C-alpha positions in Angstrom: -18.3 -29.8 -4.9 -17.8 -30.7 -8.5 -14.4 -32.3 -9.2 -14.8 -32.1 -13.0 -12.3 -29.3 -13.4 -9.9 -30.6 -10.8 -6.3 -31.1 -11.9 -4.0 -33.9 -10.9 -1.4 -33.8 -8.2 2.1 -33.2 -9.5 5.8 -33.3 -8.6 7.7 -30.1 -7.7 11.0 -31.8 -7.6 11.8 -35.5 -7.1 9.8 -36.6 -4.1 8.2 -33.3 -3.3 4.6 -33.1 -4.6 1.6 -30.8 -4.6 -1.4 -32.9 -3.3 -3.9 -30.2 -2.4 -5.1 -26.7 -3.4 -7.9 -24.8 -5.0 -7.7 -26.8 -8.2 -6.6 -30.1 -6.7 -8.8 -30.6 -3.7 -11.2 -27.7 -2.7 -11.5 -24.0 -3.5 -10.9 -23.1 0.2 -7.6 -25.0 0.5 -4.2 -23.5 0.5 -1.6 -25.5 -1.5 -0.8 -28.7 0.4 2.7 -30.1 -0.1 3.9 -33.6 0.5 7.6 -34.4 1.2 8.3 -38.0 0.4 10.9 -40.5 1.8 10.8 -43.3 4.3 8.4 -41.3 6.4 6.2 -38.8 4.5 5.3 -35.3 5.8 2.6 -32.8 4.8 3.1 -29.1 4.8 -0.4 -27.9 5.9 -3.6 -29.7 5.5 -6.2 -27.6 3.7 -9.4 -26.1 5.1 -10.9 -29.4 6.2 -13.5 -30.2 3.6 -11.2 -32.1 1.3 -9.5 -34.7 3.5 -10.6 -37.6 1.3 -9.6 -35.9 -1.9 -6.1 -35.1 -0.6 -5.7 -38.7 0.5 -6.9 -39.9 -2.9 -4.4 -37.6 -4.6 -1.6 -39.1 -2.5 -2.7 -42.6 -3.6 -2.9 -41.5 -7.2 0.9 -40.8 -7.0 1.3 -44.5 -6.0 2.3 -43.4 -2.5 0.8 -45.1 0.5 -0.8 -42.6 3.0 -0.1 -45.1 5.8 3.5 -43.8 5.5 2.4 -40.3 6.5 4.1 -39.4 9.8 3.6 -35.7 10.4 1.9 -32.5 9.3 3.8 -29.2 9.7 1.2 -26.4 10.2 2.8 -23.3 8.9 0.3 -21.1 10.8 -3.2 -21.4 12.3 -5.4 -20.0 9.6 -8.3 -22.3 8.6 -7.2 -22.9 5.0 -4.0 -24.4 6.4 -5.2 -26.4 9.5 -8.8 -27.5 8.8 -8.0 -31.1 8.3 -5.3 -31.6 11.0 -7.6 -33.5 13.2 -8.5 -35.9 10.4 -4.9 -36.7 9.6 -4.1 -37.1 13.3 -7.0 -39.4 13.9 -6.9 -41.6 10.8 -3.2 -41.9 10.3 -1.7 -41.2 13.7 0.2 -38.2 12.3 2.1 -35.9 14.6 1.0 -32.3 14.3 3.8 -29.7 14.4 3.4 -26.0 14.9 5.1 -23.0 16.4 4.3 -22.3 20.1 2.6 -19.0 19.2 0.0 -20.8 17.0 -0.7 -23.7 19.4 -3.6 -21.9 21.2 -5.4 -21.2 18.0 -5.0 -24.8 16.7 -6.0 -26.4 20.0 -8.8 -24.0 20.9 -10.0 -22.9 17.5 -9.9 -19.2 18.3 -8.7 -16.8 15.6 -8.5 -19.4 12.8 -10.8 -17.4 10.5 -13.1 -20.4 9.9 -16.1 -18.1 10.1 -15.0 -16.3 7.0 -14.9 -19.6 5.0 -18.2 -20.8 6.3 -16.7 -24.0 7.7 -16.6 -25.7 11.1 -13.1 -26.2 12.7 -12.4 -29.1 14.9 -9.6 -28.3 17.4 -6.6 -30.5 17.3 -3.8 -31.3 19.7 -0.3 -30.1 18.7 2.2 -32.9 19.4 5.4 -31.2 18.6 5.7 -27.5 19.6 8.4 -25.6 17.7 10.3 -22.8 19.5 13.0 -20.3 18.8 14.1 -18.8 15.5 14.7 -22.1 13.9 14.6 -25.8 14.6 15.9 -28.9 12.8 13.3 -31.6 12.1 14.5 -35.1 11.1 12.1 -37.3 9.2 12.6 -40.2 6.7 16.3 -39.6 6.5 15.9 -36.0 5.6 16.8 -32.9 7.7 14.3 -30.1 7.4 14.6 -26.7 9.0 11.6 -24.9 10.5 12.2 -21.2 10.4 10.1 -18.7 12.4 8.9 -16.0 10.1 6.5 -13.8 12.1 4.6 -11.1 10.3 1.5 -12.7 8.6 0.8 -14.3 12.0 2.9 -14.4 15.2 3.9 -18.0 14.8 4.2 -18.3 11.1 7.0 -20.7 10.0 8.7 -21.6 6.7 10.2 -25.0 6.1 13.5 -25.4 4.3 14.6 -28.7 2.6 18.2 -28.8 1.6 19.1 -31.5 -0.9 20.6 -31.2 -4.3 18.4 -28.1 -4.5 17.3 -25.8 -1.7 13.5 -25.9 -1.5 11.6 -23.4 0.6 8.0 -24.0 1.7 7.4 -20.3 2.3 3.6 -20.5 2.4 1.9 -17.1 2.9 4.8 -14.9 1.7 2.2 -12.8 0.0 0.5 -12.0 3.3 -1.7 -10.2 3.9 0.2 -8.4 6.6 -2.7 -6.2 7.9 -4.8 -8.8 9.7 -5.4 -9.0 13.4 -2.2 -10.6 14.7 -0.1 -9.4 11.8 3.0 -7.3 12.2 4.5 -5.3 9.3 7.8 -4.6 11.0 8.3 -8.3 11.7 7.2 -9.2 8.2 10.0 -7.0 6.7 12.6 -8.8 8.7 11.1 -12.2 8.0 11.0 -11.7 4.2 14.5 -10.4 4.2 15.6 -13.5 6.0 13.9 -15.7 3.3 15.7 -13.7 0.6 19.0 -14.3 2.3 18.5 -18.1 2.2 19.0 -18.0 -1.6 16.8 -21.0 -2.3 16.4 -22.6 -5.7 12.6 -23.4 -5.5 9.9 -21.6 -3.6 6.6 -23.4 -2.8 4.1 -20.7 -1.9 0.7 -21.4 -0.4 -1.6 -19.7 -2.9 0.5 -18.6 -5.9 2.3 -21.9 -6.7 5.9 -22.7 -7.5 8.7 -20.2 -8.3 12.1 -21.2 -9.7 15.0 -20.8 -10.4 16.7 -18.8 -7.6 16.5 -15.4 -9.4 12.7 -15.8 -9.8 12.4 -16.7 -6.1 14.3 -13.6 -5.1 12.3 -11.4 -7.4 9.0 -12.8 -6.0 9.9 -12.3 -2.3 11.5 -8.9 -2.8 8.4 -7.7 -4.6 6.4 -8.1 -1.3 9.3 -6.8 0.7 9.3 -3.6 -1.3 5.5 -3.2 -0.8 6.0 -3.3 3.0 8.8 -0.7 3.2 6.4 2.2 2.8 4.3 1.1 5.9 
């Protein structure tokens, strides 16, 4: 892979950064977000071919990857989970995912790796999330993992509430017609995200949306698209 056209990692807001993605690490990667603090977390890990690049991006921000403590896997599609095993092995990071995604992550079935032409190495999930929402405490920050089935059965969004409400909504754009997707659940999930009234949305393929009225407009656009199905 040529890195000549790669862009630099950047801050979304204070100690929230984009450290991976098609233009930052590898064309197959979703956007990978880092939440800083005493203990640092990643939201997703990319498709697996860019582990070193993502780590290098973290270092370029003058952050020490040895402070990484966990990866929150928003769902078990390869562009989000491919490097989980590397982060777990090399930094001892805990892997978090919803219970309905654990089988795919640990057994490698239904990840979509074949469509990307990559090999997936199964990875143990250390913290299994259950129920409609769960509070996660890391580095002095409270995060909320919110179950948003629709794109996949165990899709989750992550909410960080500080001076601003930041939502790591990931695959809000869908698609919602894959094997394992559920349009009726997606409608309810998207409405739930609208009701959160967040200030900043970190999406997995289309970037950052702010302020609150732009976030609402973006999510409601996909919600309208599902109402006819």
